[in-house]
Structure formats: structure tokens, C-alpha cells
C-alpha positions in Angstrom: 105.6 90.2 121.4 106.9 93.8 121.5 110.3 92.6 122.7 110.6 90.2 119.8 109.5 92.9 117.3 112.0 95.4 118.8 114.9 92.9 118.2 114.0 92.8 114.5 113.5 96.6 114.3 117.2 97.0 115.3 118.6 93.9 113.7 120.6 93.8 110.4 118.1 91.6 108.6 116.1 91.7 105.4 114.0 94.8 105.0 110.8 92.7 104.7 111.5 91.2 108.2 112.1 94.7 109.6 108.9 95.9 107.9 106.9 93.0 109.3 108.2 93.7 112.8 107.2 97.4 112.4 103.7 96.4 111.4 103.4 94.0 114.3 104.8 96.6 116.7 102.3 99.2 115.5 99.4 96.7 115.8 100.5 95.8 119.4 100.9 99.4 120.4 97.4 100.2 119.2 95.9 97.1 120.9 97.3 98.3 124.2 95.6 101.7 123.9 96.5 105.3 123.3 97.9 105.7 126.9 100.4 103.0 126.2 101.3 104.4 122.8 101.8 107.8 124.3 104.1 106.2 126.9 106.2 104.4 124.3 106.4 107.3 121.8 109.5 109.0 123.4 111.4 105.7 123.1 110.4 105.3 119.5 111.4 108.8 118.7 114.7 108.4 120.4 115.4 105.3 118.2 114.5 107.3 115.1 116.8 110.1 116.1 119.7 107.6 116.7 122.6 107.5 114.3 122.0 103.8 113.7 120.4 103.6 110.2 119.0 100.1 110.8 117.2 101.1 113.9 116.1 104.4 112.3 114.6 102.6 109.4 112.9 100.0 111.6 111.4 102.5 114.1 110.3 104.9 111.3 108.6 101.9 109.8 106.2 101.9 112.7 104.7 105.1 111.3 104.0 103.4 108.0 101.5 101.2 109.8 100.2 103.4 112.6 98.0 105.5 110.4 96.1 102.5 109.2 95.8 101.1 112.8 94.7 104.4 114.4 92.7 105.8 111.5 91.3 109.3 112.4 93.1 109.2 115.8 96.4 109.3 114.0 96.0 113.0 113.3 96.9 113.9 116.9 100.4 112.3 116.3 101.1 114.0 113.0 102.6 117.2 114.6 105.0 115.0 116.6 106.2 112.8 113.7 106.2 115.4 110.9 109.6 116.8 111.8 111.0 113.3 112.0 109.7 112.5 108.5 111.3 115.7 107.1 114.6 115.0 108.8 114.6 111.4 107.5 114.2 112.8 103.9 117.8 114.0 104.1 119.3 110.9 105.8 122.4 109.4 104.2 120.8 106.0 104.1 118.5 105.3 101.1 116.3 102.9 103.0 115.6 105.5 105.7 114.7 108.0 103.0 112.5 105.5 101.3 110.6 104.7 104.5 110.2 108.4 105.2 108.8 108.9 101.7 106.3 106.1 102.2 105.1 107.6 105.5 104.7 111.0 103.8 102.6 109.4 101.0 100.3 107.7 103.6 99.9 110.9 105.5 98.9 112.7 102.3 96.3 110.1 101.6 94.9 110.6 105.1 
């Protein structure tokens, strides 16, 4: 399942498909446990820091859904992702900036 999701996170497809893949990826990560999530986090961060706007949008999208999946446990990841969100605010790609804004709104609500 994660492999299928990853293809759509990096694929030039409709935004709704990439968003659905991000949601499924987040749900799967959480279902495998925090140890697995911690193991996968460096790979996710590397994709977000990549120059490929499509992959950046897709992998940032995971953090739109992780707060809802992890609930209170998400707080421990906030210090890690906050710099990524801030950096994405100034990205050249509008969709990357939009996803970043959405993540920030969700974090504020939390």
C-alpha cells in the first residue's frame, strides 16, 4: 500500500489524487506505529526538501493528515516539521505554498 501511495505522491496527476495518496500514506504510517513513522520520517523530509515541486507537494500533504491520525501524539513531531512548513511558504510553486498553509492552519487548530 505504501509503495502505491508513494507513486502517486511523486506522480504528475490531479491534486486530489495526490492528496488521497497523502492521506492513505499517513493512515498507513500511523497504523504501523510510531517506531515505523520515526524510521520513515527522514525519507519523507528528504522528499519535501527535494527540488521536485510535485514530490514536495505530495509529501508535504502527509502532514495535512498526520495531525488527525496522531492526535495529541503529533505534538512531538511539530518541532521537526515546523521549519519545513515555513520553508514551503516561500516556495515558487503555488500548490506547495497552499499545502503548507493548510498544514499551518491545522497545527494552529491543534
